[in-house]
N, C-alpha and C positions, 0 to 999 in steps of 0.2 A: 039426128046424131046423138039425141040424149041417151039411146039405148045402145051406143057403140061401145065396144070392149075389145082389148088386144087380144089375138088369137094365141100368140107365143112371144116371148122375149128372146131375141137372138144374143144380145150382150148388155150387160149393166156395169157401168163404170163409176166410181166415186173418187174424187180427187180432193186431197186435203193439203193446204198449204200453211206455213208458219206465219203467225201473226204476232210480232213483238210490240206490245202497247207501251207508249212512251210513259214512264211513271214507275208502277211498282217493279218491273223488271230490272231497270238499270238506274234511273235518275232517283235520287232522294232528296227531298226539300231540305232545307237548313233547319236546325233546331230552333225554337222559339226564343230560347235565351240568347241567341246571336243577334244583336241588333243590325237590322237589314238597311243599312245606309252608308253612304260615302263610297259604295262599291269597294269595300274593302275585301269582300270574298266574291269570286266568280264561281257560280254553280252551273256548270256546263249541261245543258239538257240533252244528253245523249240517250240513244235508244239501243246502245249495244254493250258490251262489257269492256270496252276499252277506254273507260273514262280516265285512268291513270295516264295513258299515253297522250290523250287529248288535253289533260291539264298540263302536263310537261310542254306539250308544243304551244298551249295558249300562254304559258310563262315566258317561253323564249320568244314567240311571235305575237305580242300583245296587239290587240285591234282596239278601235275607239268606239265602234258601233257594234250593236247587236252581239254583245259579248257572250250571250248565254244561248245564242241560236244553234242551228245545225253545226257541229263540229266537223262534219265531213265537208261542208262548204267553206268553213272559215280556215281550217288547218289542213285539209286534204293533201295539198301541195307539198307539205313539210314532212309527211309521214316517214319518207325514206331517211330522214336525218337521225331518227332514233334506231339504236340496235337493241333490239328486244329478244336476242337469241337466248335461249334458257330461260326466259321470264314467262311464268305461268300467266295465262289470261283467263279470267280477271285476275289482277294483280292482288294477292293477298297482303294482309298487313303483316309483314314479316321482315325482320332486319337483315337475314341472310339474303332476301330477295332484293331489298333496297342496295345492299352492298354489291350484289351481281350486276345490278342496273348501272351503278357508277363505273364498275369495271369495264362494262360495255360502252359507256358513254364517257370518256375520260375528261371531257371538257365541262361536265355539269357537276355542281355541288348541289346536293339534294338535302332537304330537310323536311320531315313529315311530322305533323303534329295532330292531335286529336282534342276535341272540345269536351270539357267536362261540364255537363249540364248542371249537375248540382251545386258546384262551386263558380259556375259561369267563368271559367279561365282555360287557357291553353295547357296541355300536357304534352311531354315529349313522346313520340312514336320512334323516330330516328334522326340523329343528328350527324350530318357529314363531317369528316375531319379535313376536308379541303377548305382552307382558309384565304388562300391567296385572291387578289382582285381578279386576276385573269379568268378565273372560273365563272361560269354562267350560274347564278343562283336561282335556284328553283325552290319555293316554298309551297308546300301542299297541305290541305287540311283533310283529314280523314273523317267521315262521319258513318256511324253504324246504325243500323236499324234491324233488329232481330239477328238473324244470321247472314244479313248483307251487308257490304260496305261500299262506299262511294267517295270518290276524291273530288276536291274542289281546290280551286287556285286562291292562294292568299295574294291578293294584289298589293295591300299595304299592312304589313305586319305591325308597323306602329300605331295605326288606327285601330287595328283589331284589339289591342291592349290598352286602348285609351282609359277605360275605367278600372285598370288594375291599380292605379294609385290615386292620390287625392290632387295631385298637380292636374291643372285644368288647361294647360298649354301644350305646345308641341312635346312629344315624346320620343325617345330614342330607344330602341330595344335591340339587345343582342340576339341574333338568331340562334346561337349556340347554347346559351343558357337561360334566355328570356330575362335576363336582368334589365330593368327599366332606368333610364336616366332622362333627366330634365333639361340637360345641357349637351350640345353637340360636342363641344371641345372634350368634356369628361367621356362622353361616348366614344370618340375617336382615340382617347387616350387608354380606354379599358380594352378595346378590340384585340389589340396584339397580346394582351395578358391574359385573355379569358380561356380557362382551362376546359370549358365545356363539360359534357358528359362522359367523352370518350378518352379523357386524358390527353387531349391533343397538345402538341408541343407549344409551349410558352416562349415569348420573346424575353430573354434575360435584360435586366436593367441594372447597370452599375451605379454605385452611390456617387452623387454629385458634390462637389466641393462646397462648403458652406452650407449644405442641406443635409448632411449625414449625421448630425448631432440632434438628438432629442432632449429637451429639457423639461423639467417638472416645474410648473408655475402654480399650481393649485395648493398654496401652502397652507389653506385652512384645514385640509384634509390630513395634514400631518399632527394636527391636535387630537389626542384621544377624546372620544365622546363620553362626557360625564355620566350619562344614562344609556342603559341597553336595554332593550325589551326582547325576551326569548319567548317564543309562542310555537304551539304545535296544535295543528287543526286536524280533527278526525272527520273523514268523509264517508258517506254512502254513495254507492252507484246505483242510478235507476235509468230505465229505458226512457228515451225522448217521446213525448207525445207528438202528433202531427203538427200541432200548433207551435211546438217549441222549436221543431226542425226547420221551419220556414225562417225563424229568427237568425239562424246560423247560416252564413253564406260563404264562409272562407274556411271552413274545417270540415273534416269527415265526421258526419254525425253518427255517433254510435251510442253513447250514453252520456249521462250528466253526472256531475259530482256534487252532491248535496251535502253541506255542512250539518254535523250532527252534535259536536262537541268541540271544546277547545280547552287549552291550559296555557297560561302565560305567567312570567315572572318578570318583575321591573327591578333592575340592579343598578345602584348608584356607585360610580368608581371614581376616586381622586387620582392625582397625579403620582402618588405612591403605590397605586395599585391595590389600595384597601377598599374592599367592596362591601356594599350593605344592600340586602333585599328589602326593598321599601314598600312592594306590594306584590301581590300575586292572586290568582283566581282560577278556578275549575268549575266549568258548567257543562252540562249535557241537557239538550232539549231540541225540539224542532226548529224553535226560533234562535238557534246558536249563533247564526250570522248577525242578525240584527243585534243581538246582545254583545257579540264581541266588537262590534263597531262602536257600539255605545260605549263600552267599558274602555276601549284603546283611547277614544276621544276625550274621555275624563282623565285617563293617565297623562296625556299630553298636555292637558291644562294644569295638572298638578306639577308637571315637570317645568313648565314655563313660569309658574308662580315662584317655584324654588330658585330657578336660575335668575329670575329677576332680582333678587335680593342676595348678591354675592357676599361671601365671607370678607372680613377686613384683611388686609395684607399683613403678613407676619414676616418681619425682617430679622432674621437670626444673625448672629455674629459674622463678619465677614461678607454679608451679602451687599452692604453699602459700597465696599471697596470693589466687589466683583461688578457692581452697576456702573460705578464710576469709571472703571478701567476697560468697560465692554467698548468696542469699536465697530462690531457688526451686530447683526441680529441672528439671534440663535436658531431661528426657524428657517429663514431663507438665506442666510449668510451673506446678506447684502450689507455694505458699509453704511455707517451712519453719516450723511452728507449735510454739510451746512446748507441751509434753505437758501433760495435765492431771494432778493428784496420783494420782487413782484409776488413771490408766493406768499410771503408773509403779509404783504398788502391785502392780496385777496381773501387770506384767512381773517385778517382784521375787518375787513368789510362784511364778509359772511356772518362773523361773530356779532358784529354790530346790529346787522339785520335780524338775526335770530333773537337778539335781547329786545329789539323794538316789537317783534312779534308776540313775544311773551308779555310785555307791558300791555300791548293792546288787548290780548286775550284776558289779562287780569281785569282791566277797565270794563270791557264789554261783556265779560263773562260768557263768552262763546268762543268757538273755535276760529281762528283765522283763516280765511279762504285760500291764502297761499302758503299755509304751514308746512304741507309736505314739500313743496318746491324750495322753500328757505332751508328746510332741514337737509334736503338733498345736496344743495349747493353747498351747505357747510360741511357735510360729510366729505364731498370731493375735495374741497379746500384743505381739510384737515388730513385726508390720505396722501396729498402731494408734499405735505410739510416733512415726511420722513424723519419724525423726531424720536428721541429714544424715550420709552416709558418702562415703567416697573411692570412686568408681566408676572401674575400670580395665579394660583388655583382658586378658583371661585368657590370650591367646596371646603377644602381644609385651610385655605388663606396662606399656604406656603409659597415664598417666593420662587 
């Protein structure tokens, strides 16, 4: 039979069937920048173009085992629950399509996010305007690869943004604006007020009695600063190198500003608004940044040296009478009260302890180990005394 050959061929048929390989055609693996732990994201391994629908059904009907297995077996019985009329398949990343899906399914509140690989954080694709608790919340993550996109289920949005802040305990995130809170109480208070990205309606809050008045207590900021430093920095922009780009993780890496020169002026001002230029400098060089920091640190030392030796007080005619007649502080407008006996006793004890420390340092010729603690106790006791003192300008000495 080795020399046998066909005499003629009556019919020849070739049949070709489609074969969808699981992987490149539909399923896309998660980016490496997303930590794959705690089951915060469910990436369904589908072999069709219906990943959006499977993810919505997976969020509405969560299962405990085989979360990423065949979606037809897991969610096939719930397909009729979704109204996909006029929704293109596969579902594109498009706001009008998401709005149409919510119109078809009025019980669902949909939010779609995308992952920014460069900054390792979430970004908005679509935020629902449906806020009430009766809506079924569905949070999806869309990942793209070349010209393809794939949807995943965000099982726990709070865990997904765990590394967005330095707080290392339980975090609470608003799904409408991605604002992170470390307290559940503050998170629940914020939710009704959140305006999100779509100008959703806010819950008005009226003023509460005894909590509608704001007072200013930082009285030291009412004193004019005796020294002011005005500076101007000149920058050159250069493109980032690959090594420099890896150091920036929370910004869009485009270019870097490099200091090439500076100019600053140090001005001293007294209470009468008389000013004097005490120092200035102009410098241009590639090492301008290091030089600027060095010069400013030197200026700060000079300022501290000058302020450590205040001018003697000058009392003009009528100043003593104004001081004796004063019944309230000219800064905070608080009245001068007669101190209680226990306050005076604590001040005397703190003063006596401070004198003992100074005598010990004089004898031993070294710093007392509890000097800072004793000084702090004395300052606290002196602050509670609420006594009247003569305030004056430390530069010109005027009362």
